[in-house]
SELUM-241102 format. One line per field, with one value per atom (N, C-alpha, C): residue in three letters; y negated, z, x negated. Coordinates in pm, 1 decimal. Layout:
residues N
zapa	c(ALA,...) .
Y	c(Y,...) .
Z	c(Z,...) .
X	c(X,...) .
END
This chain:
residues 218
zapa	c(MET,MET,MET,LEU,LEU,LEU,LEU,LEU,LEU,ASN,ASN,ASN,SER,SER,SER,VAL,VAL,VAL,LEU,LEU,LEU,ILE,ILE,ILE,LYS,LYS,LYS,LYS,LYS,LYS,SER,SER,SER,SER,SER,SER,THR,THR,THR,ALA,ALA,ALA,LEU,LEU,LEU,GLY,GLY,GLY,TYR,TYR,TYR,GLY,GLY,GLY,ILE,ILE,ILE,TYR,TYR,TYR,SER,SER,SER,LYS,LYS,LYS,ARG,ARG,ARG,HIS,HIS,HIS,ILE,ILE,ILE,PRO,PRO,PRO,LYS,LYS,LYS,GLY,GLY,GLY,ALA,ALA,ALA,VAL,VAL,VAL,VAL,VAL,VAL,TRP,TRP,TRP,PHE,PHE,PHE,PRO,PRO,PRO,CYS,CYS,CYS,GLU,GLU,GLU,ASP,ASP,ASP,CYS,CYS,CYS,GLU,GLU,GLU,ILE,ILE,ILE,TYR,TYR,TYR,THR,THR,THR,PRO,PRO,PRO,GLU,GLU,GLU,ASP,ASP,ASP,MET,MET,MET,LYS,LYS,LYS,LYS,LYS,LYS,ILE,ILE,ILE,GLY,GLY,GLY,ASP,ASP,ASP,GLN,GLN,GLN,ASN,ASN,ASN,LEU,LEU,LEU,THR,THR,THR,GLU,GLU,GLU,LEU,LEU,LEU,ASP,ASP,ASP,GLU,GLU,GLU,TYR,TYR,TYR,GLY,GLY,GLY,TYR,TYR,TYR,TYR,TYR,TYR,LEU,LEU,LEU,ASN,ASN,ASN,ASP,ASP,ASP,GLY,GLY,GLY,ASN,ASN,ASN,ASN,ASN,ASN,ILE,ILE,ILE,LEU,LEU,LEU,PRO,PRO,PRO,CYS,CYS,CYS,ASN,ASN,ASN,GLN,GLN,GLN,ALA,ALA,ALA,HIS,HIS,HIS,LEU,LEU,LEU,LEU,LEU,LEU,ASN,ASN,ASN,HIS,HIS,HIS,SER,SER,SER,CYS,CYS,CYS,THR,THR,THR,PRO,PRO,PRO,ASN,ASN,ASN,VAL,VAL,VAL,LEU,LEU,LEU,ASP,ASP,ASP,PHE,PHE,PHE,GLY,GLY,GLY,LEU,LEU,LEU,ASP,ASP,ASP,PHE,PHE,PHE,GLY,GLY,GLY,ILE,ILE,ILE,ALA,ALA,ALA,ILE,ILE,ILE,LYS,LYS,LYS,ASP,ASP,ASP,ILE,ILE,ILE,HIS,HIS,HIS,PRO,PRO,PRO,ASN,ASN,ASN,GLU,GLU,GLU,GLU,GLU,GLU,ILE,ILE,ILE,THR,THR,THR,ILE,ILE,ILE,ASP,ASP,ASP,TYR,TYR,TYR,SER,SER,SER,THR,THR,THR,PHE,PHE,PHE,TYR,TYR,TYR,ALA,ALA,ALA,ASP,ASP,ASP,ALA,ALA,ALA,LYS,LYS,LYS,TYR,TYR,TYR,ASN,ASN,ASN,ASP,ASP,ASP,TRP,TRP,TRP,THR,THR,THR,VAL,VAL,VAL,TYR,TYR,TYR,CYS,CYS,CYS,THR,THR,THR,CYS,CYS,CYS,ASN,ASN,ASN,ASN,ASN,ASN,GLU,GLU,GLU,HIS,HIS,HIS,CYS,CYS,CYS,ARG,ARG,ARG,LYS,LYS,LYS,GLU,GLU,GLU,ILE,ILE,ILE,VAL,VAL,VAL,PRO,PRO,PRO,LYS,LYS,LYS,ASP,ASP,ASP,TYR,TYR,TYR,LYS,LYS,LYS,ASN,ASN,ASN,THR,THR,THR,THR,THR,THR,ILE,ILE,ILE,ARG,ARG,ARG,GLU,GLU,GLU,ASN,ASN,ASN,TRP,TRP,TRP,ILE,ILE,ILE,GLN,GLN,GLN,GLN,GLN,GLN,ILE,ILE,ILE,LEU,LEU,LEU,ASP,ASP,ASP,ALA,ALA,ALA,ILE,ILE,ILE,GLN,GLN,GLN,CYS,CYS,CYS,ILE,ILE,ILE,LYS,LYS,LYS,LYS,LYS,LYS,VAL,VAL,VAL,ASP,ASP,ASP,GLN,GLN,GLN,PRO,PRO,PRO,LEU,LEU,LEU,HIS,HIS,HIS,GLU,GLU,GLU,VAL,VAL,VAL,LEU,LEU,LEU,TYR,TYR,TYR,HIS,HIS,HIS,ASN,ASN,ASN,SER,SER,SER,ASP,ASP,ASP,LYS,LYS,LYS,TYR,TYR,TYR,LYS,LYS,LYS,TRP,TRP,TRP,LEU,LEU,LEU,LEU,LEU,LEU,GLN,GLN,GLN,SER,SER,SER,ASP,ASP,ASP,LEU,LEU,LEU,ASN,ASN,ASN,THR,THR,THR,LEU,LEU,LEU,SER,SER,SER,LYS,LYS,LYS,SER,SER,SER,ASP,ASP,ASP,LEU,LEU,LEU,ASN,ASN,ASN,ILE,ILE,ILE,ASP,ASP,ASP,ILE,ILE,ILE,ARG,ARG,ARG,SER,SER,SER,LYS,LYS,LYS,LYS,LYS,LYS,LYS,LYS,LYS,THR,THR,THR,THR,THR,THR,GLU,GLU,GLU,GLN,GLN,GLN,ASP,ASP,ASP,PHE,PHE,PHE,ILE,ILE,ILE,TYR,TYR,TYR,THR,THR,THR,ASN,ASN,ASN,LYS,LYS,LYS,ARG,ARG,ARG) .
Y	c(-260.0,-287.3,-435.1,-487.4,-654.8,-726.8,-838.5,-917.2,-907.3,-916.2,-892.2,-1016.8,-1148.4,-1228.2,-1360.6,-1250.2,-1290.9,-1237.1,-1301.6,-1321.2,-1303.4,-1229.6,-1200.7,-1312.1,-1401.0,-1469.6,-1485.3,-1578.2,-1600.8,-1673.1,-1618.0,-1709.6,-1847.6,-1951.7,-2084.8,-2122.3,-1982.5,-2005.0,-1889.4,-1786.5,-1696.8,-1629.2,-1532.6,-1428.9,-1351.8,-1361.2,-1306.9,-1298.0,-1211.0,-1256.5,-1274.3,-1314.9,-1330.9,-1320.2,-1305.3,-1308.5,-1429.3,-1510.7,-1630.8,-1582.1,-1720.0,-1700.2,-1750.2,-1677.4,-1699.4,-1838.9,-1840.1,-1912.9,-1954.7,-2039.7,-2088.3,-1950.0,-1912.7,-1843.5,-1885.5,-1849.7,-1974.8,-1913.6,-1946.2,-1919.9,-1846.2,-1720.6,-1604.3,-1500.4,-1535.0,-1444.3,-1297.3,-1201.6,-1055.2,-1057.2,-1062.1,-1063.4,-943.7,-855.7,-685.2,-620.0,-446.5,-394.6,-229.6,-177.9,-28.8,60.1,116.6,203.1,346.3,442.7,552.9,579.5,495.4,467.6,434.4,423.2,342.3,511.1,536.8,653.7,630.1,752.8,780.6,873.0,901.9,967.0,987.1,1131.6,1190.3,1161.1,1192.8,1203.0,1306.4,1446.8,1526.3,1487.9,1399.4,1356.9,1300.9,1213.5,1092.2,1214.5,1303.7,1378.5,1442.6,1480.4,1536.3,1441.2,1310.7,1229.3,1179.1,1190.2,1191.2,1033.7,966.1,862.9,730.6,723.5,641.6,614.0,692.1,672.5,642.0,689.2,649.1,513.1,478.9,313.4,254.5,282.1,200.8,178.1,300.6,320.6,237.2,195.7,143.6,-25.9,-65.4,-195.9,-229.9,-113.8,-181.5,-137.3,3.3,6.3,-11.7,36.0,-42.7,93.0,86.4,204.0,174.6,307.9,314.2,368.9,346.7,366.1,507.4,586.9,760.1,800.9,749.3,744.6,781.4,742.1,784.2,665.4,618.3,512.0,504.9,413.5,324.9,298.8,290.6,257.4,200.8,53.8,-36.2,-14.5,-14.6,34.5,-167.3,-117.2,-271.1,-386.8,-337.7,-451.7,-557.8,-509.7,-569.7,-617.3,-514.6,-523.3,-657.6,-697.8,-864.4,-980.0,-952.9,-1058.4,-1106.6,-1235.8,-1251.9,-1337.7,-1356.9,-1395.9,-1555.1,-1625.5,-1745.0,-1764.0,-1845.4,-1887.2,-1928.6,-1992.0,-2053.3,-1998.5,-1891.2,-1805.9,-1830.4,-1790.8,-1829.6,-1719.0,-1600.7,-1463.1,-1414.0,-1349.4,-1284.7,-1174.9,-1054.5,-919.9,-917.9,-989.6,-938.6,-869.6,-773.7,-750.2,-676.8,-703.5,-656.7,-534.3,-456.5,-331.2,-406.7,-538.0,-614.6,-732.8,-796.9,-917.6,-1032.8,-1138.3,-1230.3,-1392.5,-1480.3,-1582.3,-1692.8,-1723.0,-1813.4,-1962.5,-1961.7,-2120.0,-2101.6,-2219.1,-2223.3,-2164.7,-2087.9,-2113.3,-2141.2,-2229.8,-2315.9,-2234.1,-2280.9,-2211.8,-2232.5,-2146.6,-2137.0,-2124.0,-2122.4,-2123.7,-2000.3,-2003.7,-1860.6,-1774.6,-1690.4,-1610.2,-1538.7,-1572.7,-1524.7,-1467.2,-1374.7,-1323.9,-1369.4,-1294.2,-1303.0,-1151.1,-1141.9,-991.9,-963.9,-1028.4,-987.0,-896.7,-878.5,-802.8,-635.4,-636.9,-523.3,-458.3,-450.0,-425.0,-275.8,-185.4,-46.4,-28.0,-105.9,-99.6,-108.0,-168.0,-228.5,-73.4,34.1,165.1,251.4,279.7,377.1,254.2,181.8,115.0,-42.4,-83.6,-228.1,-291.3,-417.1,-518.1,-686.5,-721.4,-884.8,-950.2,-1052.7,-1096.4,-1236.9,-1317.1,-1463.5,-1538.1,-1626.8,-1699.8,-1804.8,-1823.0,-1951.2,-1992.7,-2037.8,-2085.4,-2237.3,-2333.9,-2420.2,-2546.2,-2504.1,-2567.6,-2601.7,-2732.4,-2767.6,-2607.8,-2525.4,-2436.2,-2307.5,-2299.9,-2201.7,-2074.0,-1988.9,-1911.8,-1879.2,-1872.0,-1869.4,-1703.5,-1665.1,-1521.0,-1446.9,-1354.0,-1276.3,-1121.5,-1094.9,-959.7,-896.8,-750.8,-717.1,-740.9,-774.1,-793.3,-930.2,-1004.8,-1145.2,-1154.2,-1036.9,-1039.1,-1051.8,-1007.8,-1006.6,-1140.2,-1262.3,-1381.2,-1439.8,-1457.4,-1533.2,-1631.9,-1730.8,-1837.0,-1790.6,-1695.0,-1678.8,-1590.8,-1499.1,-1380.5,-1485.5,-1574.0,-1631.2,-1762.3,-1792.3,-1843.9,-1743.0,-1636.4,-1584.1,-1544.6,-1517.0,-1484.1,-1604.6,-1733.8,-1844.7,-1834.1,-1825.1,-1855.4,-1752.3,-1629.4,-1540.8,-1556.8,-1579.8,-1588.1,-1726.8,-1818.5,-1905.4,-1872.0,-1788.1,-1746.3,-1691.8,-1565.9,-1463.1,-1557.2,-1702.8,-1717.0,-1755.8,-1730.2,-1750.0,-1674.2,-1550.9,-1396.1,-1376.8,-1391.1,-1351.2,-1484.7,-1600.3,-1720.7,-1715.2,-1684.7,-1668.7,-1506.5,-1528.9,-1434.8,-1329.2,-1203.0,-1102.5,-987.4,-998.9,-909.7,-787.2,-776.4,-632.9,-567.6,-628.6,-617.0,-478.5,-376.4,-243.8,-151.7,-152.0,-86.0,-93.2,-227.2,-249.5,-199.5,-256.9,-162.1,-27.9,47.5,207.8,258.2,146.6,225.7,154.4,4.0,-47.6,-58.3,-15.4,-37.8,-141.5,-222.1,-351.7,-449.1,-450.4,-545.2,-465.9,-396.3,-363.0,-423.1,-381.8,-391.6,-559.8,-639.1,-756.4,-843.0,-780.4,-775.0,-774.9,-673.4,-652.9,-730.9,-820.4,-877.3,-1007.8,-1089.8,-1233.7,-1278.4,-1329.1,-1405.4,-1518.6,-1561.4,-1683.9,-1618.0,-1478.5,-1429.9,-1373.6,-1333.4,-1316.2,-1364.9,-1334.0,-1375.2,-1301.0,-1378.0,-1327.9,-1174.3,-1135.1,-1005.1,-909.5,-941.2,-861.3,-868.1,-925.6,-902.7,-875.6,-962.4,-925.7,-767.9,-665.6,-584.2,-509.8,-392.5,-335.5,-236.2,-147.5,-20.0,-37.3,25.6,19.2,205.3,246.1,382.0,384.8,491.6,475.0,479.8,423.0,396.5,361.1,299.3,242.5,76.2,-47.7,-135.8,-121.8,-142.0,-148.9,-250.2,-264.5,-365.6,-298.9,-189.6,-163.0,-125.7,-79.9,29.5,-32.2,-153.2,-233.5,-346.1,-381.7,-507.3,-471.9,-545.1,-494.1,-628.4,-576.1,-637.1,-602.9,-673.2,-621.4,-710.8,-636.4,-656.9,-718.8,-865.3,-903.1,-1035.1) .
Z	c(-2813.2,-2877.6,-2873.9,-2966.4,-3004.5,-3068.3,-3032.8,-3126.6,-3251.0,-3332.7,-3503.1,-3541.8,-3434.3,-3473.4,-3440.7,-3519.0,-3483.4,-3615.5,-3595.1,-3706.6,-3621.6,-3719.2,-3678.8,-3799.8,-3704.3,-3778.4,-3705.3,-3748.5,-3662.1,-3568.9,-3451.0,-3344.4,-3290.5,-3253.6,-3264.9,-3124.3,-3019.4,-2866.8,-2828.2,-2941.4,-2921.7,-2995.8,-3012.2,-3083.9,-3154.3,-3311.4,-3332.9,-3403.8,-3396.2,-3403.4,-3282.9,-3328.0,-3242.4,-3277.6,-3179.0,-3218.5,-3191.8,-3263.3,-3332.8,-3335.2,-3296.8,-3282.3,-3416.4,-3500.0,-3634.2,-3634.0,-3504.3,-3445.5,-3306.1,-3281.9,-3156.8,-3030.4,-2907.1,-2825.6,-2697.8,-2673.1,-2527.9,-2439.1,-2337.0,-2193.8,-2120.6,-2080.1,-2045.0,-2153.2,-2278.3,-2382.1,-2351.0,-2372.1,-2363.2,-2514.8,-2488.4,-2591.0,-2637.8,-2533.3,-2569.6,-2430.6,-2489.1,-2374.9,-2490.5,-2399.2,-2423.7,-2479.3,-2581.2,-2625.2,-2666.4,-2738.1,-2767.9,-2853.7,-2945.1,-3034.9,-2965.1,-2835.8,-2793.5,-2782.1,-2764.2,-2764.4,-2613.3,-2514.9,-2376.5,-2387.2,-2311.2,-2348.5,-2178.3,-2169.2,-2036.6,-1998.3,-1890.4,-1899.6,-1968.1,-1954.5,-2087.9,-2200.7,-2251.4,-2396.5,-2417.0,-2337.1,-2311.3,-2387.5,-2314.8,-2345.8,-2419.3,-2519.3,-2703.5,-2777.8,-2787.9,-2877.6,-2993.7,-2910.8,-2926.6,-2914.0,-2947.1,-2886.3,-2982.4,-3080.8,-3165.5,-3161.1,-3119.6,-3055.9,-2937.9,-2845.8,-2715.4,-2675.7,-2795.1,-2796.4,-2824.4,-2913.9,-2976.1,-2848.6,-2806.4,-2655.7,-2564.8,-2535.9,-2428.9,-2463.1,-2602.4,-2660.4,-2637.8,-2715.7,-2722.9,-2639.8,-2554.5,-2456.5,-2359.4,-2216.8,-2082.5,-2007.9,-1864.2,-1777.1,-1727.6,-1672.3,-1605.6,-1427.7,-1372.3,-1186.1,-1212.5,-1292.4,-1299.7,-1335.1,-1401.4,-1486.4,-1609.2,-1657.3,-1793.5,-1859.3,-2009.4,-2054.1,-2206.5,-2230.0,-2296.3,-2451.3,-2560.2,-2681.5,-2755.8,-2727.8,-2771.6,-2906.3,-2940.2,-3124.6,-3143.1,-3281.0,-3335.6,-3344.7,-3322.4,-3342.4,-3197.1,-3109.9,-2945.1,-2909.6,-2918.3,-2856.9,-2891.3,-2984.0,-3046.0,-2945.0,-2864.1,-2748.2,-2675.6,-2650.0,-2637.8,-2475.2,-2396.2,-2274.9,-2291.3,-2158.3,-2126.5,-1987.1,-1944.2,-1805.0,-1753.2,-1853.8,-1853.2,-1966.3,-1922.5,-2061.2,-2056.4,-2183.9,-2191.6,-2172.6,-2160.3,-2117.6,-1984.1,-1924.0,-1811.7,-1749.6,-1701.8,-1706.3,-1520.9,-1476.2,-1288.8,-1244.4,-1213.7,-1130.4,-1208.0,-1340.3,-1434.7,-1498.5,-1601.9,-1696.6,-1849.4,-1898.7,-1964.1,-1960.1,-2079.3,-2090.2,-2092.6,-2031.9,-2025.9,-2069.9,-2136.8,-2179.2,-2046.5,-2012.2,-1896.0,-1948.4,-2054.3,-2079.0,-2251.3,-2310.6,-2437.4,-2510.7,-2611.9,-2721.8,-2876.8,-2916.2,-3049.8,-3155.9,-3235.3,-3405.5,-3423.5,-3435.7,-3493.3,-3357.3,-3251.7,-3133.7,-3080.0,-3049.2,-2971.5,-2843.7,-2920.8,-2749.4,-2671.3,-2584.7,-2489.0,-2346.0,-2278.1,-2117.1,-2063.4,-1946.3,-1830.2,-1818.4,-1890.8,-1858.2,-1723.2,-1618.3,-1432.5,-1394.7,-1473.4,-1439.6,-1477.2,-1530.9,-1565.9,-1472.7,-1348.4,-1212.1,-1187.6,-1282.8,-1240.9,-1297.0,-1405.4,-1491.0,-1418.1,-1312.3,-1198.6,-1115.1,-1097.0,-1047.2,-1152.2,-1307.8,-1387.6,-1481.5,-1503.7,-1609.2,-1594.1,-1491.1,-1443.1,-1553.4,-1600.5,-1653.3,-1662.2,-1711.5,-1724.0,-1848.0,-1864.1,-2003.6,-1947.7,-2028.0,-2001.2,-2120.3,-2033.6,-2087.6,-2175.3,-2295.3,-2368.5,-2366.2,-2282.5,-2312.0,-2272.6,-2215.4,-2188.2,-2163.0,-2120.4,-1998.5,-1877.3,-1805.3,-1663.6,-1573.5,-1608.1,-1478.6,-1517.4,-1632.6,-1683.3,-1561.5,-1540.8,-1446.3,-1481.4,-1632.7,-1659.2,-1685.5,-1575.6,-1534.9,-1559.6,-1608.3,-1580.2,-1550.3,-1427.5,-1406.9,-1299.3,-1305.7,-1270.9,-1158.6,-1068.6,-942.3,-898.4,-1010.5,-965.3,-908.7,-939.8,-881.4,-766.4,-687.8,-563.9,-479.2,-587.9,-530.2,-526.9,-389.5,-318.9,-368.1,-444.5,-522.3,-662.6,-737.9,-838.3,-869.3,-782.9,-768.6,-754.9,-643.8,-617.6,-726.0,-810.1,-944.3,-1016.3,-1067.2,-1139.8,-1087.8,-980.7,-929.2,-957.0,-892.3,-928.9,-1053.1,-1132.0,-1294.1,-1325.5,-1277.0,-1356.8,-1285.7,-1187.8,-1118.2,-1203.7,-1237.8,-1269.3,-1413.2,-1484.4,-1643.8,-1609.4,-1521.7,-1494.2,-1489.9,-1435.2,-1447.4,-1571.0,-1673.0,-1811.3,-1912.5,-1820.7,-1894.0,-1965.3,-1854.3,-1899.6,-2005.7,-2050.7,-2085.3,-2263.5,-2301.3,-2409.2,-2521.3,-2608.6,-2699.1,-2642.0,-2666.6,-2627.1,-2739.0,-2805.9,-2965.5,-2942.3,-2803.1,-2772.6,-2650.1,-2661.6,-2548.0,-2548.1,-2679.2,-2676.7,-2653.5,-2701.6,-2630.9,-2449.0,-2406.9,-2320.5,-2205.1,-2237.2,-2172.8,-2153.9,-2255.5,-2220.2,-2126.4,-2147.6,-2106.7,-1990.2,-1952.4,-1875.3,-1739.4,-1628.3,-1497.6,-1470.4,-1437.0,-1459.2,-1499.1,-1617.3,-1747.9,-1702.3,-1697.0,-1674.3,-1522.8,-1427.6,-1269.1,-1284.0,-1354.2,-1356.8,-1390.3,-1513.3,-1591.0,-1488.3,-1392.8,-1321.7,-1179.3,-1155.4,-1030.1,-999.5,-913.6,-882.6,-903.5,-1002.1,-1004.7,-901.1,-859.3,-766.0,-621.9,-618.6,-470.5,-479.9,-629.1,-621.3,-520.7,-483.8,-412.4,-458.1,-403.8,-426.1,-378.1,-252.4,-229.7,-367.0,-452.9,-592.0,-643.8,-638.1,-746.1,-731.5,-572.7,-499.5,-498.0,-579.9,-559.3,-595.3,-582.8,-534.0,-670.9,-639.4,-714.6,-807.9,-915.4,-1065.8,-1065.1,-1119.9,-1111.4,-1242.4,-1343.6,-1453.0,-1439.0,-1500.1,-1522.3,-1402.3,-1310.1,-1214.9,-1216.7,-1123.0,-1088.6,-1081.8,-1217.4,-1261.6,-1290.8,-1333.4,-1356.3,-1466.5,-1458.2,-1537.1,-1646.4,-1647.5,-1794.7,-1897.8,-1900.5,-2030.4,-2092.3,-2062.9,-2087.6,-2206.7,-2283.7,-2457.5,-2456.7,-2493.7,-2493.3,-2554.4,-2591.8,-2658.0,-2569.2,-2483.5,-2421.3,-2491.8,-2508.2,-2598.4,-2505.9) .
X	c(1916.4,2013.6,1991.2,1966.2,1901.0,2041.9,2100.2,2172.2,2174.2,2270.3,2196.7,2215.7,2208.5,2170.8,2051.2,1957.8,1833.9,1720.9,1612.9,1526.6,1427.2,1280.0,1147.8,1068.7,985.8,892.9,761.9,688.0,526.9,578.3,522.7,536.2,478.1,547.2,481.3,445.0,465.9,403.6,307.6,310.6,226.6,153.5,67.3,5.7,79.9,68.3,168.3,313.1,389.8,528.2,624.9,723.8,846.2,1008.2,1073.6,1225.1,1284.0,1340.4,1436.6,1599.1,1638.7,1806.7,1803.1,1896.5,1935.2,2075.1,2172.1,2242.0,2246.3,2338.0,2389.7,2407.5,2310.1,2329.1,2434.6,2505.6,2573.0,2493.2,2507.3,2449.8,2556.8,2501.6,2584.0,2622.0,2559.9,2561.6,2478.3,2501.5,2431.5,2326.4,2172.1,2138.7,2073.4,2021.6,1985.5,2061.1,2011.6,2064.5,2017.7,1913.2,1876.6,2003.5,1929.4,2075.3,1974.3,2078.6,2016.1,1907.4,1911.2,1757.7,1667.6,1638.0,1502.8,1483.5,1349.9,1292.1,1214.1,1210.1,1181.8,1063.2,972.8,861.5,857.0,780.3,779.4,638.0,590.4,416.2,349.3,446.3,401.9,413.0,502.2,507.4,368.6,396.3,205.0,114.9,95.6,5.2,-18.7,69.2,62.2,41.6,85.1,134.0,-23.8,-114.7,-238.0,-270.7,-415.6,-449.9,-373.8,-377.3,-326.4,-147.1,-85.0,38.4,67.5,-34.0,-16.5,-87.4,-165.2,-206.8,-58.2,-8.0,90.8,192.3,216.2,318.7,278.0,159.2,82.1,116.8,121.6,136.1,294.0,339.2,484.8,562.2,568.8,644.7,646.8,710.5,667.5,757.6,696.5,702.1,839.1,900.1,1043.6,983.7,1049.0,1045.5,1010.4,1054.6,1060.4,894.1,835.8,729.8,733.8,851.2,870.4,850.6,778.9,790.3,906.5,925.3,1074.7,958.2,1006.4,978.6,1102.7,1139.2,1205.9,1254.9,1378.6,1413.8,1440.1,1436.6,1501.9,1399.8,1274.9,1204.8,1216.1,1280.1,1304.2,1168.2,1072.5,935.7,836.5,893.4,847.0,911.5,984.7,993.4,875.2,861.4,756.3,788.1,666.3,652.2,645.5,726.7,746.6,753.6,683.9,715.6,823.3,891.8,1015.4,1107.2,1151.3,1213.2,1371.6,1416.6,1568.4,1635.5,1603.6,1669.7,1594.3,1691.6,1588.8,1707.5,1650.0,1719.4,1735.1,1662.0,1661.5,1781.4,1770.3,1888.9,2022.7,2004.4,2105.9,2037.8,2118.9,2083.3,2113.7,2077.1,2089.8,2006.7,1986.7,1927.4,2028.0,2013.8,2131.5,2070.8,2123.4,2070.6,2126.2,1979.0,2018.2,2052.7,2019.4,2045.0,2127.8,2174.6,2247.0,2079.5,2069.8,1983.1,1990.0,1967.5,1969.3,1898.0,1989.3,1927.3,1789.9,1712.1,1602.0,1489.8,1546.9,1483.8,1428.3,1259.9,1268.6,1299.3,1329.6,1383.2,1294.7,1234.6,1175.4,1196.5,1142.4,1128.5,1021.4,1054.5,947.0,859.4,735.4,694.3,672.4,702.4,662.9,799.7,913.8,1030.9,980.6,839.4,803.1,730.4,803.0,697.2,660.3,751.6,714.0,547.5,565.5,384.3,262.5,319.7,195.5,167.0,220.1,221.8,176.4,183.4,135.9,38.0,60.2,-37.5,-71.0,-116.8,-138.9,-174.8,-113.6,-211.8,-183.5,-209.6,-254.9,-235.9,-163.5,-125.7,-175.0,-282.4,-296.5,-178.3,-113.6,-5.2,-43.9,-13.2,-40.8,107.1,226.0,360.3,297.4,182.0,152.9,245.9,388.9,464.4,407.6,474.8,429.3,458.5,543.6,536.9,447.7,381.9,286.8,218.5,182.8,131.0,-0.5,-9.6,-145.7,-192.8,-192.2,-229.1,-42.8,-31.9,123.9,44.5,136.8,81.8,246.5,266.5,399.2,434.7,309.7,369.2,380.1,420.5,470.9,533.0,666.1,789.3,791.6,661.0,678.2,679.9,641.0,615.7,757.7,783.6,921.3,982.8,885.2,949.6,979.3,899.5,940.3,1080.1,1090.2,1212.9,1298.7,1318.1,1432.8,1461.1,1404.3,1419.4,1453.4,1437.6,1520.2,1674.1,1640.3,1838.3,1908.0,1859.5,1967.7,2005.6,1902.1,1940.5,2025.6,2011.7,2122.7,2300.0,2231.3,2372.5,2461.8,2362.4,2467.7,2485.5,2385.4,2407.5,2583.2,2541.0,2696.6,2783.7,2846.3,2920.0,3009.9,2927.5,2985.2,3016.7,2956.2,2984.9,3080.0,3211.0,3341.1,3391.3,3329.0,3373.4,3326.3,3239.6,3158.9,3158.6,3143.2,3165.7,3051.3,3071.0,3004.8,2982.2,2876.6,2898.5,2885.1,2815.5,2745.0,2881.9,2964.0,3078.1,3099.2,3098.6,3146.9,3056.5,2939.0,2833.1,2822.2,2828.4,2800.3,2888.1,3016.1,3113.0,3103.5,3086.5,3059.6,2948.8,2805.2,2739.3,2637.9,2690.9,2629.9,2724.8,2687.9,2750.2,2765.2,2666.4,2631.7,2710.2,2759.5,2837.9,2974.8,3023.9,3141.4,3191.6,3100.7,3150.5,3155.6,3081.0,3077.0,3211.2,3283.2,3367.3,3484.9,3478.0,3620.6,3592.5,3465.6,3451.0,3496.7,3533.8,3566.3,3403.0,3378.7,3217.0,3188.5,3322.8,3272.3,3216.8,3236.9,3184.1,3057.2,3019.3,2909.1,2788.0,2666.4,2553.8,2396.7,2348.4,2194.0,2122.1,2232.6,2232.1,2282.5,2350.3,2402.7,2266.6,2175.6,2061.4,1944.5,1926.1,1821.2,1756.5,1710.5,1670.3,1540.7,1466.7,1376.4,1352.7,1444.3,1425.7,1520.6,1470.6,1557.3,1552.3,1709.3,1741.7,1850.9,1760.9,1864.2,2030.3,2073.0,2205.1,2289.3,2242.6,2279.4,2236.4,2233.7,2171.7,2064.7,1982.4,1856.0,1811.1,1666.8,1597.0,1462.9,1403.0,1314.3,1359.7,1469.5,1520.1,1580.9,1557.4,1574.7,1537.1,1439.5,1383.5,1262.4,1255.5,1178.6,1098.3,950.2,848.2,716.4,657.2,489.3,422.5,407.9,266.7,86.3,109.3,-22.7,-46.1) .
END
């Protein structure tokens, strides 16, 4: 599920299309969350769907830790990579804006949070974001880089401080379906530490990372 205040148009930073904000999205707002409309494919399912559908799933879906593959709904697979993204999910089960996103700005994520892909379908993306922090070659194993991981965590911790202060259009679905979101609303955010986010294993419905980020790996 994506915020409805977005539009799809040709990307100015990547090949093909991207997702852009129609209006201001404040730091701390949840931008997306996996919903029941997202299709889940087991390894057995993937053996039966045919080459064309399998190619589409490989292009637009991503692997979960249990070996299943999720195909995001609502055009969320069009989220492009940036080495300096404005949305991150590491240690959460949703994507949060880590900075203010302005009207007509492209919404971007970091593809390296797809680290379960390294186990089932390793890939390399050649980045064209062209900023000073560009890593050029993006792979799922980038999350093992301490500098990259610590940077994600610090940015998310900063954004979480705003989560109760800004409007959350996805609040209802998040509150009833995201354990992490509900826990954060009930927590003293000033006591959060890196250990609350610095996790390695993503598991369904718990403190997950791999179950929820949407992208087109191109």
